[in-house]
C-alpha positions in Angstrom: 28.7 60.0 5.9 29.4 56.4 5.1 31.8 55.5 2.3 31.1 53.2 -0.6 32.9 50.3 1.1 30.5 50.5 4.1 27.8 49.2 1.8 29.5 45.9 1.2 27.4 43.1 2.8 28.8 40.0 4.5 28.1 36.8 2.5 24.9 35.0 3.8 24.4 31.3 3.9 23.2 30.8 0.3 22.8 27.1 0.2 25.0 26.8 -2.8 22.6 28.6 -5.1 24.2 30.5 -8.0 20.9 32.3 -8.6 20.9 33.9 -5.2 24.6 34.7 -5.4 23.7 36.7 -8.5 21.1 38.5 -6.4 23.6 39.2 -3.7 26.3 40.5 -6.0 23.8 42.6 -7.9 22.4 44.1 -4.7 26.0 45.0 -3.6 26.8 46.6 -6.9 23.6 48.7 -6.8 24.3 49.9 -3.2 27.8 50.8 -4.0 26.8 52.7 -7.2 24.0 54.6 -5.3 26.4 55.4 -2.4 28.6 57.2 -4.9 25.7 58.9 -6.7 26.7 57.3 -10.0 24.0 56.9 -12.7 23.4 53.6 -14.5 24.4 55.3 -17.7 27.8 56.3 -16.3 28.4 52.8 -14.8 27.5 51.3 -18.1 29.9 53.5 -20.0 32.7 52.3 -17.6 32.2 48.7 -18.7 31.4 49.4 -22.3 27.7 48.5 -21.9 24.3 50.1 -21.6 22.4 51.3 -18.6 19.9 48.5 -19.1 22.7 45.9 -18.7 23.7 47.6 -15.4 20.0 47.2 -14.4 20.0 43.5 -15.3 23.2 43.0 -13.4 21.9 44.7 -10.3 18.7 42.6 -10.4 20.7 39.4 -10.7 19.2 38.6 -14.1 22.5 37.9 -15.9 25.8 36.3 -15.1 28.9 38.4 -14.3 32.2 38.9 -16.2 35.1 39.3 -13.8 36.4 42.3 -15.8 33.1 44.1 -15.6 32.8 43.6 -11.8 36.4 44.7 -11.3 35.9 47.8 -13.3 32.7 48.7 -11.5 34.4 48.2 -8.1 37.1 50.6 -9.2 34.6 53.1 -10.3 32.8 52.8 -7.0 35.9 53.4 -5.0 36.5 49.9 -3.7 40.3 49.6 -4.0 41.3 47.5 -1.0 42.2 44.0 -2.2 40.4 41.9 0.4 37.1 43.7 -0.3 37.5 43.4 -4.0 38.4 39.8 -3.8 35.3 38.9 -1.7 33.0 40.4 -4.3 34.9 39.0 -7.2 34.8 35.5 -5.7 31.1 35.7 -5.1 30.6 36.9 -8.7 32.6 33.9 -10.0 30.6 31.5 -7.9 27.4 33.1 -9.2 28.4 31.7 -12.6 28.8 28.1 -11.4 26.4 25.6 -13.0 23.5 24.5 -10.8 22.0 21.0 -10.5 18.9 21.9 -12.5 21.1 22.7 -15.6 21.3 19.0 -16.2 17.6 19.3 -17.1 18.3 22.0 -19.7 16.4 20.2 -22.4 13.1 20.3 -20.5 13.6 23.5 -18.5 12.3 26.7 -20.1 14.7 29.7 -20.0 12.3 31.8 -17.9 12.0 29.0 -15.3 15.7 28.8 -14.5 15.5 31.8 -12.2 12.5 30.5 -10.4 14.1 27.1 -9.6 17.2 28.9 -8.2 15.1 31.2 -6.0 13.0 28.2 -4.9 16.1 26.3 -4.0 17.4 29.1 -1.8 14.2 30.4 -0.3 13.6 30.2 3.5 9.8 30.7 3.1 7.6 30.1 0.0 4.0 31.3 0.1 1.8 30.1 -2.7 -1.8 30.5 -3.9 -3.0 28.1 -6.6 -6.3 28.0 -8.4 -6.2 25.3 -11.1 -3.5 22.9 -10.0 -1.6 22.0 -6.8 1.8 23.6 -6.2 4.6 21.7 -7.9 6.3 21.1 -4.5 3.2 19.2 -3.3 2.5 17.1 -6.4 2.9 13.3 -6.5 4.7 11.9 -9.5 1.4 10.6 -10.9 -0.3 13.9 -10.6 2.7 15.7 -12.1 2.6 13.3 -15.0 -1.1 14.0 -15.6 -0.5 17.8 -15.6 2.5 17.6 -17.9 0.8 15.3 -20.5 -2.4 17.3 -20.5 -0.5 20.6 -20.9 1.7 19.5 -23.7 0.0 16.6 -25.6 2.2 14.3 -27.6 5.4 14.7 -25.6 7.7 11.6 -25.9 7.6 9.4 -22.8 11.3 10.1 -22.2 10.7 13.9 -22.0 7.7 13.4 -19.7 9.8 11.2 -17.4 12.5 14.0 -17.3 9.9 16.6 -16.4 8.4 14.5 -13.7 11.9 13.8 -12.3 12.7 17.5 -12.2 9.5 18.3 -10.4 10.1 15.6 -7.9 13.7 16.6 -7.3 12.7 20.2 -6.6 10.7 18.8 -3.6 13.9 17.9 -1.7 14.0 21.4 -0.3 11.1 20.4 2.0 13.2 17.8 3.7 16.5 17.7 5.5 17.7 19.4 8.7 16.8 22.9 7.7 13.9 22.5 5.2 12.2 25.4 3.4 8.9 26.4 5.0 6.0 26.1 2.4 2.7 27.8 3.1 0.2 27.0 0.4 -3.4 28.2 -0.1 -5.2 26.0 -2.6 -8.5 26.6 -4.2 -11.0 23.9 -3.6 -11.7 23.6 -7.4 -8.1 22.3 -7.8 -8.7 19.6 -5.2 -11.9 18.5 -6.8 -10.7 18.5 -10.4 -10.2 14.9 -11.5 -6.7 15.4 -12.7 -5.3 12.1 -14.0 -8.4 10.1 -12.9 -9.8 8.9 -9.6 -6.8 6.8 -8.5 -4.3 9.6 -9.2 -6.3 12.3 -7.3 -6.9 9.9 -4.4 -3.2 9.3 -4.1 -2.6 13.0 -4.4 -5.0 13.9 -1.6 -3.5 11.2 0.7 -0.1 12.8 0.0 -1.4 16.2 1.0 -2.7 14.8 4.2 0.7 13.2 5.0 2.9 16.1 4.0 0.6 18.6 5.8 1.6 17.0 9.1 5.2 18.3 8.6 6.1 21.2 10.8 7.5 23.2 7.8 4.4 22.7 5.6 1.2 24.6 6.0 -1.7 23.8 3.7 -5.0 25.7 3.6 -8.0 25.1 1.3 -10.0 28.1 0.0 -13.6 26.7 -0.1 -15.9 27.4 -2.9 -18.9 28.3 -0.7 -18.0 32.0 0.1 -17.7 32.9 -3.5 -15.5 35.9 -4.3 -12.4 36.4 -2.2 -9.1 38.4 -2.0 -7.8 37.3 -5.4 -9.6 38.0 -8.7 -6.9 36.6 -10.9 -4.7 33.5 -11.0 -2.1 32.0 -8.7 1.2 33.4 -7.6 4.1 32.6 -5.4 6.1 34.8 -2.9 9.6 33.7 -2.2 11.5 35.0 0.9 15.3 34.9 0.4 17.9 34.2 3.0 19.6 37.6 3.3 17.9 40.7 4.9 19.2 42.9 2.1 17.4 40.9 -0.6 13.7 41.7 -1.2 11.0 39.1 -1.4 10.2 38.1 -5.0 6.7 37.5 -6.4 6.6 34.9 -9.2 3.6 34.9 -11.6 3.6 32.2 -14.3 1.6 32.4 -17.6 1.4 30.2 -20.7 4.6 31.2 -22.4 6.7 32.8 -19.6 6.7 34.4 -16.2 7.0 37.7 -14.3 9.3 38.3 -11.4 8.2 41.3 -9.3 10.6 42.7 -6.6 9.6 46.3 -6.3 8.5 46.9 -2.7 5.1 48.4 -3.6 4.3 45.4 -5.9 5.5 42.8 -3.4 3.7 44.5 -0.5 0.4 44.3 -2.4 0.8 40.5 -2.9 1.9 40.0 0.7 -1.3 41.8 1.8 -3.4 39.6 -0.5 -1.7 36.4 0.7 -2.4 37.4 4.3 -6.0 37.9 3.6 -6.2 34.6 1.8 -4.7 32.8 4.9 -7.4 34.4 7.0 -10.3 33.6 4.6 -9.2 30.0 3.9 -9.9 27.0 6.1 -7.4 26.5 8.9 -4.8 23.8 8.4 -6.9 21.6 10.7 -10.1 22.4 8.9 -8.3 21.7 5.6 -7.2 18.3 6.8 -10.9 17.5 7.6 -12.0 18.8 4.3 -9.4 16.7 2.4 -10.5 13.6 4.3 -14.1 14.3 3.3 -13.2 14.8 -0.3 -11.4 11.6 -0.3 -14.4 9.7 0.9 -16.5 11.2 -1.9 -14.1 10.1 -4.7 
């Protein structure tokens, strides 16, 4: 039978993301606790907290206090200094500020986690119904979406929101870019968001970025009618460590849901797979986009 220390994971390449470091530390603490057969209630008592706080820590939803992590490691039987130091260092790094925190004034609390996951993901699969994915939006299109969604915003705030959305797109470039696989409903592509010139530029951008080896774009045509998804859009993020589950992100008007339970994630993965089969191929999508462009 393995001891608790055997459940310690080696540190993956996290790309500097504090969010993913929180996920890694949380996953390690959960495995160590389960290996010793310790309840969340007992673990919470050891750090003068509740079982719900232990749950939030293990899910990577909160930052870590060094004292709490040290006390939990002791409770879980991790007493060797080098092993403790490795986890404590990772927990400390998980609390480091991220680049998007400089956009604090325009970044909703519930979106912080998503930006961190997006930054670290190796694969992002997305289905969108009303609008294009933020990672594929031009600045003009993003501006139109933002001003329509929150009328009356000061120009300076609109500029900051557009800047943030554009900066997020850097993950699609570089030597090891994130792979984005987007299925977009045809209605989103035909909606005159921002006017004719804006949507024309946006479609040209899709045609250009769709040629990148790490970007796959498929259009779900209107003609077949009903398909695999009855509801709205969603995003599935695959994280860089094998011990970390995929996360499903679902955004709504005033917040978002993050799903990581295997049965929930598996359901969305199955739906995404069906969507990629039912949608036009990437080549067929490029032809459809070119045709839409001629009709504008």
